[in-house]
C-alpha positions as CSV (number, residue, x, y, z in Angstrom):
1,X,0.3,0.0,0.1
2,X,1.7,3.1,-0.8
3,X,2.7,5.5,2.0
4,X,2.0,8.7,0.2
5,X,-1.7,8.5,0.3
6,X,-3.1,11.9,1.6
7,X,-4.8,11.7,5.0
8,X,-8.2,12.2,3.5
9,X,-7.5,9.2,1.1
10,X,-6.4,7.1,3.7
11,X,-9.6,7.9,5.7
12,X,-11.5,7.1,2.6
13,X,-9.8,3.5,2.4
14,X,-10.7,3.2,6.0
15,X,-14.2,3.7,5.2
16,X,-14.3,1.2,2.2
17,X,-12.9,-1.4,4.3
18,X,-15.0,-0.8,7.1
19,X,-18.3,-1.4,4.5
20,X,-16.9,-4.8,4.0
21,X,-16.7,-5.4,7.5
22,X,-20.0,-4.1,8.1
23,X,-21.9,-6.7,5.6
24,X,-20.0,-9.6,7.1
25,X,-20.7,-8.9,10.5
26,X,-24.3,-7.3,10.1
27,X,-25.2,-10.9,8.3
28,X,-24.9,-12.9,11.3
29,X,-26.6,-10.4,13.6
30,X,-29.4,-10.0,11.1
31,X,-29.9,-13.8,10.9
32,X,-29.9,-14.4,14.6
33,X,-33.2,-12.4,15.0
34,X,-34.5,-14.3,12.3
35,X,-33.9,-17.8,13.5
36,X,-37.1,-18.5,15.2
37,X,-39.3,-17.5,12.0
38,X,-37.2,-19.5,9.8
39,X,-37.2,-22.6,12.3
40,X,-41.0,-22.6,12.1
41,X,-40.8,-22.4,8.3
42,X,-38.4,-25.2,7.7
43,X,-39.5,-27.2,10.7
44,X,-36.0,-27.3,11.8
45,X,-34.3,-28.7,15.3
46,X,-31.8,-26.9,17.3
47,X,-29.0,-28.3,15.2
48,X,-30.3,-26.9,12.2
49,X,-30.4,-23.5,13.4
50,X,-26.8,-24.0,14.7
51,X,-25.7,-24.9,11.0
52,X,-27.4,-21.7,9.4
53,X,-25.0,-20.0,11.5
54,X,-22.0,-22.3,11.6
55,X,-21.7,-23.3,8.0
56,X,-21.0,-19.7,7.3
57,X,-18.7,-19.1,10.2
58,X,-16.9,-22.3,9.5
59,X,-16.1,-22.0,5.7
60,X,-15.1,-18.5,6.7
61,X,-12.9,-19.7,9.4
62,X,-11.4,-22.2,7.1
63,X,-10.6,-20.0,4.0
64,X,-9.2,-16.6,5.8
65,X,-5.7,-17.6,5.5
66,X,-5.9,-18.9,1.9
67,X,-7.6,-15.7,0.9
68,X,-5.1,-13.6,2.8
69,X,-2.0,-15.4,0.8
70,X,-4.0,-15.2,-2.5
71,X,-4.4,-11.5,-2.1
72,X,-0.7,-11.0,-1.2
73,X,0.0,-12.9,-4.6
74,X,-2.4,-11.5,-6.9
75,X,-3.4,-8.2,-5.8
76,X,-5.3,-7.4,-2.7
77,X,-7.7,-5.0,-4.5
78,X,-8.6,-7.8,-7.1
79,X,-9.3,-10.1,-4.2
80,X,-11.2,-7.7,-2.4
81,X,-13.3,-6.9,-5.5
82,X,-14.1,-10.7,-6.1
83,X,-15.1,-11.0,-2.7
84,X,-17.4,-8.3,-2.6
85,X,-19.0,-9.7,-5.9
86,X,-19.4,-13.4,-4.4
87,X,-20.6,-12.4,-1.1
88,X,-23.4,-10.4,-2.7
89,X,-24.4,-12.9,-5.1
90,X,-24.5,-15.5,-2.2
91,X,-27.0,-13.1,-0.6
92,X,-29.1,-12.9,-3.3
93,X,-29.3,-16.7,-3.4
94,X,-30.0,-17.1,0.3
95,X,-32.9,-14.9,-0.2
96,X,-34.3,-17.6,-2.8
97,X,-33.6,-20.5,-0.6
98,X,-36.2,-23.0,-0.8
99,X,-35.1,-25.3,2.2
100,X,-32.9,-25.5,5.0
101,X,-30.3,-27.4,3.2
102,X,-30.3,-24.9,0.1
103,X,-30.0,-22.1,2.8
104,X,-26.9,-23.4,4.3
105,X,-25.3,-24.3,1.1
106,X,-25.8,-20.7,-0.1
107,X,-24.6,-19.7,3.3
108,X,-21.4,-21.3,2.4
109,X,-21.2,-19.6,-0.8
110,X,-21.4,-16.1,1.0
111,X,-18.9,-17.3,3.4
112,X,-16.3,-17.7,0.4
113,X,-16.8,-14.2,-0.6
114,X,-16.6,-12.9,2.8
115,X,-13.2,-14.8,3.5
116,X,-11.8,-12.4,1.0
117,X,-13.0,-9.4,2.7
118,X,-12.0,-9.4,6.3
119,X,-8.5,-10.2,6.1
120,X,-7.6,-8.5,3.1
121,X,-9.2,-5.2,4.4
122,X,-7.1,-5.6,7.7
123,X,-4.1,-5.9,5.6
124,X,-4.9,-2.8,3.6
125,X,-5.7,-0.8,6.7
126,X,-2.6,-2.2,8.5
127,X,-0.4,-1.1,5.4
128,X,-2.1,2.1,5.1
129,X,-1.7,3.3,8.9
130,X,1.8,2.6,9.5
131,X,2.3,4.6,12.7
132,X,1.6,2.7,15.6
133,X,-0.7,5.1,17.3
134,X,-2.7,6.1,14.1
135,X,-3.1,2.5,13.2
136,X,-4.5,1.5,16.8
137,X,-7.2,4.3,16.3
138,X,-8.0,3.0,13.2
139,X,-8.5,-0.4,14.4
140,X,-10.8,1.1,16.7
141,X,-12.7,2.6,14.0
142,X,-12.8,-1.0,12.5
143,X,-14.1,-2.4,16.2
144,X,-16.8,0.3,16.1
145,X,-18.2,-1.2,12.9
146,X,-18.8,-4.2,14.7
147,X,-20.8,-2.2,17.2
148,X,-23.1,-0.5,14.7
149,X,-23.5,-4.1,13.2
150,X,-24.7,-5.3,16.2
151,X,-27.1,-2.2,16.9
152,X,-28.5,-2.3,13.4
153,X,-28.7,-6.0,13.0
154,X,-31.3,-7.0,15.5
155,X,-33.5,-3.8,14.9
156,X,-33.2,-4.1,10.9
157,X,-33.9,-7.8,11.0
158,X,-36.5,-7.2,13.3
159,X,-38.2,-4.5,11.1
160,X,-37.7,-6.8,7.9
161,X,-39.0,-10.1,9.4
162,X,-41.8,-8.7,10.9
163,X,-43.1,-6.7,7.9
164,X,-41.3,-8.3,4.9
165,X,-40.2,-11.9,6.0
166,X,-37.1,-13.2,7.0
167,X,-35.9,-13.7,3.2
168,X,-35.5,-9.7,3.1
169,X,-32.6,-9.6,5.5
170,X,-30.4,-11.0,3.0
171,X,-31.2,-8.0,0.8
172,X,-29.4,-5.4,3.1
173,X,-26.0,-6.7,1.8
174,X,-26.9,-5.7,-1.9
175,X,-26.5,-1.7,-1.7
176,X,-23.5,-1.8,0.7
177,X,-22.1,-4.6,-1.5
178,X,-22.7,-2.7,-4.6
179,X,-21.7,0.6,-3.3
180,X,-18.2,-1.0,-2.0
181,X,-17.5,-2.3,-5.0
182,X,-17.7,0.6,-7.0
183,X,-15.6,2.9,-4.2
184,X,-12.9,0.1,-4.3
185,X,-12.8,0.1,-8.0
186,X,-12.4,4.1,-7.9
187,X,-10.2,4.5,-4.8
188,X,-8.6,1.6,-3.3
189,X,-5.2,1.3,-5.1
190,X,-3.8,-2.0,-5.8
191,X,-0.8,-3.7,-3.9
192,X,1.0,-7.0,-3.5
193,X,3.5,-8.3,-1.2
194,X,7.4,-7.9,-2.4
195,X,7.6,-11.7,-1.9
196,X,4.4,-13.5,-1.7
197,X,4.0,-16.7,0.0
198,X,3.5,-20.0,-2.1
199,X,0.3,-22.0,-1.6
200,X,0.2,-24.5,1.2
201,X,-2.6,-27.0,-0.2
202,X,-2.0,-29.6,2.3
203,X,-2.2,-27.4,5.3
204,X,-5.4,-25.8,3.8
205,X,-6.8,-29.1,4.1
206,X,-5.7,-30.1,7.4
207,X,-7.3,-26.9,8.5
208,X,-10.5,-27.4,7.0
209,X,-11.0,-31.1,8.2
210,X,-9.7,-30.1,11.8
211,X,-12.7,-27.4,11.8
212,X,-15.3,-29.1,10.1
213,X,-14.9,-32.4,12.2
214,X,-14.8,-30.7,15.2
215,X,-17.8,-28.7,14.5
216,X,-20.1,-31.7,13.1
217,X,-18.9,-33.7,16.4
218,X,-20.0,-31.1,18.7
219,X,-23.4,-30.1,16.9
220,X,-24.7,-33.5,16.0
221,X,-23.5,-35.3,19.4
222,X,-26.3,-34.5,21.2
223,X,-28.7,-36.0,18.7
224,X,-26.5,-39.3,17.9
225,X,-24.6,-39.4,21.2
226,X,-21.5,-38.3,22.4
227,X,-20.1,-42.0,22.2
228,X,-21.7,-42.8,19.1
229,X,-19.3,-44.6,16.4
230,X,-20.1,-41.2,14.0
231,X,-19.2,-38.7,16.7
232,X,-16.1,-40.4,17.7
233,X,-15.0,-41.1,14.1
234,X,-15.5,-37.2,13.3
235,X,-13.6,-36.2,16.7
236,X,-10.5,-38.9,15.3
237,X,-10.4,-37.0,12.1
238,X,-10.2,-33.7,13.9
239,X,-7.4,-35.0,16.5
240,X,-5.5,-36.4,13.5
241,X,-5.8,-33.3,11.4
242,X,-4.2,-31.2,14.4
243,X,-1.3,-33.8,14.9
244,X,-0.6,-33.3,11.2
245,X,-0.7,-29.6,11.1
246,X,1.7,-29.6,14.0
247,X,4.2,-32.1,12.3
248,X,3.8,-30.6,8.8
249,X,3.5,-27.0,9.1
250,X,7.3,-26.6,11.0
251,X,8.6,-28.4,7.8
252,X,7.6,-26.3,5.2
253,X,9.5,-23.2,3.9
254,X,6.4,-21.2,3.5
255,X,3.6,-22.5,5.8
256,X,-0.2,-21.6,5.6
257,X,0.5,-21.1,9.8
258,X,3.8,-20.2,10.9
259,X,3.9,-21.5,14.2
260,X,6.7,-19.5,15.3
261,X,4.4,-16.7,15.8
262,X,2.8,-18.5,18.7
263,X,6.3,-18.0,20.7
264,X,4.9,-14.4,21.2
265,X,2.8,-14.4,24.1
266,X,1.2,-11.3,23.2
267,X,0.2,-12.9,19.8
268,X,-0.8,-16.3,21.4
269,X,-2.9,-14.3,23.9
270,X,-4.6,-12.3,21.2
271,X,-5.3,-15.8,19.4
272,X,-6.8,-17.3,22.7
273,X,-8.9,-14.2,23.6
274,X,-10.4,-14.0,20.2
275,X,-11.7,-17.4,20.5
276,X,-13.1,-17.1,24.0
277,X,-14.7,-13.5,22.9
278,X,-16.2,-14.3,20.0
279,X,-17.5,-17.9,21.4
280,X,-19.3,-15.7,24.1
281,X,-20.7,-13.3,21.6
282,X,-22.3,-16.0,19.2
283,X,-23.4,-17.9,22.1
284,X,-24.7,-15.0,23.5
285,X,-26.9,-14.2,20.5
286,X,-27.9,-17.7,20.1
287,X,-29.4,-18.3,23.7
288,X,-30.8,-14.5,23.6
289,X,-32.7,-14.7,20.4
290,X,-34.3,-18.2,21.2
291,X,-34.9,-17.1,24.5
292,X,-36.9,-13.8,23.9
293,X,-38.8,-15.1,21.1
294,X,-39.5,-18.7,21.8
295,X,-39.8,-18.4,25.6
296,X,-41.1,-14.9,26.0
297,X,-42.9,-14.7,23.1
298,X,-41.9,-11.6,21.8
299,X,-41.8,-10.9,17.8
300,X,-38.6,-10.2,16.1
301,X,-38.7,-6.3,16.4
302,X,-38.9,-6.4,20.1
303,X,-36.4,-8.7,20.5
304,X,-34.2,-6.9,18.9
305,X,-35.0,-3.5,20.8
306,X,-34.0,-5.6,23.8
307,X,-30.5,-6.3,22.5
308,X,-30.0,-2.9,21.2
309,X,-28.5,-1.5,24.9
310,X,-25.8,-4.1,24.2
311,X,-25.1,-3.0,21.0
312,X,-25.1,0.5,21.6
313,X,-22.4,0.0,24.5
314,X,-20.3,-2.0,22.0
315,X,-20.3,1.0,19.7
316,X,-19.5,3.5,21.9
317,X,-16.6,1.4,23.8
318,X,-15.2,-0.1,20.7
319,X,-13.2,3.3,19.3
320,X,-12.7,4.4,23.1
321,X,-11.0,0.8,23.3
322,X,-9.0,1.9,20.2
323,X,-7.7,5.0,21.9
324,X,-6.8,3.5,25.2
325,X,-4.9,0.8,23.0
326,X,-2.8,3.8,21.3
327,X,-2.0,5.7,24.3
328,X,-1.8,3.2,27.2
329,X,-1.5,-0.4,25.4
330,X,-3.9,-3.1,25.4
331,X,-4.0,-4.5,29.2
332,X,-6.7,-2.1,30.5
333,X,-9.2,-2.6,27.7
334,X,-8.7,-6.3,27.8
335,X,-9.0,-6.2,31.8
336,X,-12.1,-4.3,31.4
337,X,-13.6,-6.7,28.9
338,X,-12.8,-9.6,30.8
339,X,-14.6,-8.4,33.9
340,X,-17.5,-7.1,32.2
341,X,-18.0,-10.2,29.9
342,X,-17.8,-12.7,33.2
343,X,-20.2,-10.4,35.2
344,X,-22.8,-10.6,32.6
345,X,-22.5,-14.3,31.9
346,X,-22.9,-14.7,35.7
347,X,-26.2,-12.7,35.9
348,X,-27.6,-14.9,33.7
349,X,-26.1,-18.1,35.4
350,X,-26.6,-17.2,38.9
351,X,-29.1,-14.8,39.3
352,X,-31.5,-16.0,36.7
353,X,-31.4,-12.6,34.8
354,X,-34.3,-13.9,32.5
355,X,-36.8,-13.7,34.9
356,X,-36.1,-10.1,36.0
357,X,-36.3,-7.1,33.3
358,X,-34.0,-4.8,35.1
359,X,-31.4,-7.7,35.5
360,X,-31.7,-9.1,32.1
361,X,-31.3,-5.3,30.8
362,X,-28.0,-4.8,33.2
363,X,-26.4,-8.0,31.7
364,X,-27.1,-6.9,28.1
365,X,-25.3,-3.4,28.7
366,X,-22.5,-4.9,30.6
367,X,-21.8,-7.5,28.4
368,X,-21.9,-4.7,25.2
369,X,-19.5,-2.7,27.3
370,X,-17.0,-5.9,27.6
371,X,-17.1,-6.9,23.9
372,X,-17.1,-3.3,22.9
373,X,-13.5,-3.0,24.8
374,X,-12.3,-6.4,23.5
375,X,-12.1,-6.3,19.9
376,X,-9.4,-3.4,19.1
377,X,-6.9,-5.0,21.6
378,X,-7.2,-8.4,19.7
379,X,-6.2,-7.1,16.4
380,X,-3.5,-4.8,17.8
381,X,-1.9,-7.1,20.0
382,X,-1.6,-9.6,17.5
383,X,-0.1,-7.3,15.0
384,X,2.2,-5.3,17.5
385,X,6.0,-6.3,17.2
386,X,5.5,-8.2,14.5
387,X,7.9,-7.4,11.4
388,X,5.6,-5.2,9.0
389,X,5.9,-7.8,6.5
390,X,4.4,-10.2,8.6
391,X,1.3,-8.0,10.1
392,X,-0.8,-9.2,7.5
393,X,-0.4,-12.8,8.3
394,X,-0.6,-12.4,11.9
395,X,-4.0,-10.4,11.3
396,X,-5.3,-13.2,9.4
397,X,-4.7,-15.4,12.2
398,X,-6.4,-13.1,14.4
399,X,-9.6,-12.7,12.2
400,X,-9.5,-16.8,11.8
401,X,-9.5,-17.0,15.5
402,X,-12.6,-14.4,15.7
403,X,-14.2,-17.1,13.1
404,X,-13.4,-20.2,14.9
405,X,-14.6,-18.8,18.1
406,X,-18.0,-17.9,16.6
407,X,-18.3,-21.4,15.1
408,X,-17.5,-23.3,18.5
409,X,-19.6,-20.9,20.6
410,X,-22.8,-21.8,18.5
411,X,-21.7,-25.3,18.4
412,X,-21.2,-25.8,22.1
413,X,-23.8,-23.5,23.4
414,X,-26.2,-24.9,21.1
415,X,-25.0,-28.6,21.9
416,X,-25.6,-28.0,25.8
417,X,-28.8,-26.6,25.2
418,X,-30.0,-29.5,22.8
419,X,-29.0,-31.9,25.6
420,X,-31.2,-30.4,28.1
421,X,-34.1,-29.0,26.6
422,X,-37.3,-31.2,26.1
423,X,-38.9,-31.1,22.5
424,X,-42.3,-31.4,23.7
425,X,-42.1,-28.6,26.2
426,X,-39.2,-26.3,24.9
427,X,-40.7,-23.1,26.4
428,X,-40.8,-24.5,29.9
429,X,-37.4,-26.3,30.0
430,X,-35.5,-23.7,28.0
431,X,-34.4,-21.5,30.7
432,X,-32.9,-24.3,33.4
433,X,-31.3,-26.3,30.1
434,X,-29.6,-22.8,29.2
435,X,-28.1,-22.3,32.6
436,X,-24.8,-24.8,32.1
437,X,-24.6,-22.3,28.7
438,X,-24.5,-19.1,30.7
439,X,-21.9,-20.7,32.9
440,X,-19.8,-21.6,29.8
441,X,-20.1,-17.9,28.7
442,X,-19.2,-16.6,32.1
443,X,-16.1,-19.0,32.0
444,X,-15.1,-17.5,28.5
445,X,-15.3,-13.9,29.8
446,X,-13.0,-15.0,32.7
447,X,-10.6,-16.6,30.2
448,X,-10.2,-13.1,28.6
449,X,-9.7,-11.4,31.8
450,X,-6.9,-14.2,32.9
451,X,-5.3,-14.3,29.6
452,X,-5.2,-10.6,28.8
453,X,-3.5,-10.2,32.4
454,X,-1.1,-12.8,31.5
455,X,-0.3,-11.8,27.9
456,X,0.0,-7.8,28.3
457,X,2.8,-7.4,30.7
458,X,6.2,-7.0,30.8
459,X,7.5,-10.8,30.3
460,X,4.8,-10.9,27.6
461,X,6.5,-8.1,25.6
462,X,9.8,-9.6,25.7
463,X,8.6,-12.8,24.3
464,X,7.1,-10.5,21.2
465,X,10.6,-8.9,20.8
466,X,12.4,-12.2,21.0
467,X,9.8,-14.0,18.2
468,X,10.2,-10.6,15.9
469,X,14.0,-11.0,15.8
470,X,13.5,-14.9,15.1
471,X,10.9,-13.7,12.1
472,X,13.5,-11.2,11.0
473,X,16.6,-13.1,10.9
474,X,15.8,-15.4,7.9
475,X,15.1,-12.1,5.9
476,X,18.9,-11.4,5.8
477,X,20.2,-15.2,5.3
478,X,20.6,-16.2,1.5
479,X,17.3,-18.4,1.4
480,X,15.3,-15.5,2.8
481,X,12.9,-15.6,0.2
482,X,11.7,-19.0,0.6
483,X,11.6,-19.1,4.3
484,X,9.4,-15.8,5.0
485,X,5.9,-15.0,4.8
486,X,5.4,-11.5,3.5
487,X,2.3,-9.6,3.2
């Protein structure tokens, strides 16, 4: 990305990148509000609803690294434009889906396009805003867009579901996607990595097998049995893929995932925090939507209004978090996020927030505050201290971790719920069956707190410096071009 871009042009590039994040993140928040209506029309089970979400996040997580490396090779703007076209086309197909199976398949097409958007956009932002404080603030704006999607998603989704029907929720992506495409063609300059990484098809296949097998085993286990041959077979496939990655990737000159990154405590911490935070978010949305509409009997619009305070807090706190990261580092935002998300989960798990409107509102507000503070330090901590040539790869791993978290959150929370809820008396058994799931969400918040404290101190910064030195060292070696992974 050229360094000589004028400030106004840089802000325009940031706005275009944020538009891509908006449609990708808006898609899931809008869909959550529509789940009960879709479940009725398609006569779907809890696992069927899980797949409408996880088919999207699973494909997204599996292809993010591939999309990022492909963009480095053939051009970031070219891949970004392709992603916008595919995502918009997938949205049209989703709106026409005749059954649940087709909807899941079309969601996967959406995800193929979405995988070409966020990591490439983050790479563009990282290389556009090169000054650390300015970059942290730009990432704060990026995180604020997640708040916008959370705020707009339930309201827009509720209005559309109640007035037009659930299929119209996918129409929202069309004008935003087309506008982003036209602006990208006009204003975003093309850029490539000076030494793009080679493809790693074996590593890519192992990642797909690992994530797909884990997700399938967790979602389907409540219906087929946790010790059934099918569940055990998929669990075994996931374990084999994981061991294969650990054995194969370090042997490649240009691996899909450079395991040396994880020698940096801040990077490892950011990865783990991303998984925990986004698992908590997706589980929170999944439980809240089903409870408000299926148990409380609210329509989609009023259910969306209940979640508005949570979204508003995320919208307000995300830019503030970016500024705090830029001025004081990631430690304080991570501690605030961990405490708030833990408290919110405990309010539901131990204080039965479902039964009290005031307590439920407080839990939504506190969770939104916590999630608003967590997003900026994840990305900033993942890329901080890395050589600039490695920043895009690090950001792609952070983005992948977010999607893995969302996938596992819906899979695990849905599986726990499905194991405890009785189909014959769904509404009456839902609250008690969801109690363990809320404890899991509280546990994710506690993990954010503890990992954030551990990975943001002096010792952690020292590991980041040593990791950066090891990553930079091959660049001066004679075979540097065969070992580095540039962005």
